[in-house]
C-alpha positions in Angstrom: -10.8 -209.5 -51.7 -10.6 -207.8 -54.9 -12.0 -208.7 -58.3 -9.6 -209.9 -61.4 -9.8 -209.7 -65.2 -9.6 -213.3 -66.6 -8.5 -215.0 -70.1 -12.6 -214.6 -70.9 -11.2 -210.4 -71.6 -8.6 -211.6 -74.3 -10.2 -210.5 -78.2 -13.6 -209.2 -76.6 -12.2 -206.2 -74.4 -15.3 -205.0 -73.9 -14.9 -201.9 -71.8 -18.3 -201.9 -70.1 -16.7 -202.4 -65.8 -13.8 -198.8 -67.0 -18.0 -196.9 -67.0 -19.5 -197.8 -64.2 -15.6 -198.6 -61.7 -15.5 -195.1 -58.9 -11.6 -195.5 -58.4 -10.6 -196.2 -62.2 -8.8 -199.3 -61.1 -8.1 -200.2 -64.6 -5.7 -201.0 -66.6 -5.7 -200.9 -70.4 -3.2 -204.0 -72.9 -3.2 -204.3 -76.7 -5.9 -206.9 -76.5 -7.7 -207.1 -72.6 -7.8 -205.8 -69.5 -6.4 -206.2 -65.4 -7.7 -204.6 -62.4 -5.0 -203.3 -59.9 -5.6 -205.6 -57.0 -4.3 -202.6 -54.9 -6.2 -199.4 -55.7 -9.5 -202.2 -56.1 -11.8 -201.3 -53.1 -14.2 -205.0 -53.8 -17.3 -203.1 -54.3 -17.9 -204.9 -57.1 -20.0 -203.2 -59.3 -17.8 -204.4 -62.2 -18.3 -207.8 -62.2 -22.0 -207.9 -63.7 -21.2 -205.1 -66.3 -19.0 -207.8 -68.2 -20.7 -208.9 -71.0 -18.6 -211.6 -70.5 -17.9 -212.6 -67.2 -13.9 -212.0 -67.3 -14.2 -210.3 -64.0 -14.2 -211.8 -60.9 -13.1 -212.5 -57.5 -9.8 -213.9 -56.9 -11.3 -215.6 -54.2 -12.3 -217.7 -56.9 -10.3 -221.0 -57.1 -7.9 -221.2 -59.4 -7.4 -217.6 -60.2 -4.0 -217.0 -58.5 -2.3 -216.8 -62.1 -5.2 -214.6 -63.2 -4.1 -212.5 -59.9 -0.5 -212.2 -60.6 -1.1 -211.4 -63.8 -3.0 -208.6 -62.7 -1.3 -207.1 -60.3 2.1 -207.6 -63.3 0.2 -205.3 -66.2 -1.9 -203.0 -63.7 1.3 -201.7 -62.9 2.5 -201.7 -67.6 -0.2 -200.3 -68.3 -1.8 -197.0 -69.1 -4.1 -196.0 -67.4 -8.3 -196.1 -68.7 -11.0 -194.6 -67.2 -13.2 -194.2 -69.9 -14.9 -196.7 -72.4 -14.0 -197.1 -75.8 -15.8 -199.7 -78.6 -14.6 -202.9 -78.5 -12.3 -204.3 -81.0 -14.3 -205.8 -84.6 -13.4 -209.2 -83.9 -15.0 -208.8 -80.2 -17.8 -211.4 -80.7 -15.9 -213.7 -82.6 -14.4 -214.2 -79.6 -17.0 -214.3 -77.1 -16.9 -218.0 -75.3 -14.0 -219.3 -77.2 -11.7 -221.5 -74.1 -7.6 -221.0 -72.8 -7.7 -217.3 -75.0 -3.9 -217.3 -73.1 -2.2 -218.1 -76.2 -3.8 -214.4 -77.9 -2.5 -212.9 -74.4 0.0 -209.6 -75.6 2.1 -208.0 -73.5 1.9 -205.3 -75.3 -0.1 -201.9 -73.8 -2.8 -200.2 -74.6 -4.0 -197.1 -75.1 -5.4 -195.5 -72.1 -7.1 -192.3 -71.8 
């Protein structure tokens, strides 16, 4: 098992999870984070830290595509180990459904 980030993170990109991860397995895209599934140690400390419930165990049904997306972009995006502020409009995006249309494949800043 591993933890993954789903579309609830898109355009919210809160980074509370980053500050508690003991193995630094988060990677930053332009408008979301992903978890490297091969680096995640399945400790679960990140899941309750996410205010929009964007982090789930990959054993939950329907997350297969998100597992693939996390694995793919964790190899392309820079590692992020420090918490920064969320986007200014993050609150406007909380709770919106099907945000995959807002996904930006460009990398974020990283550390």
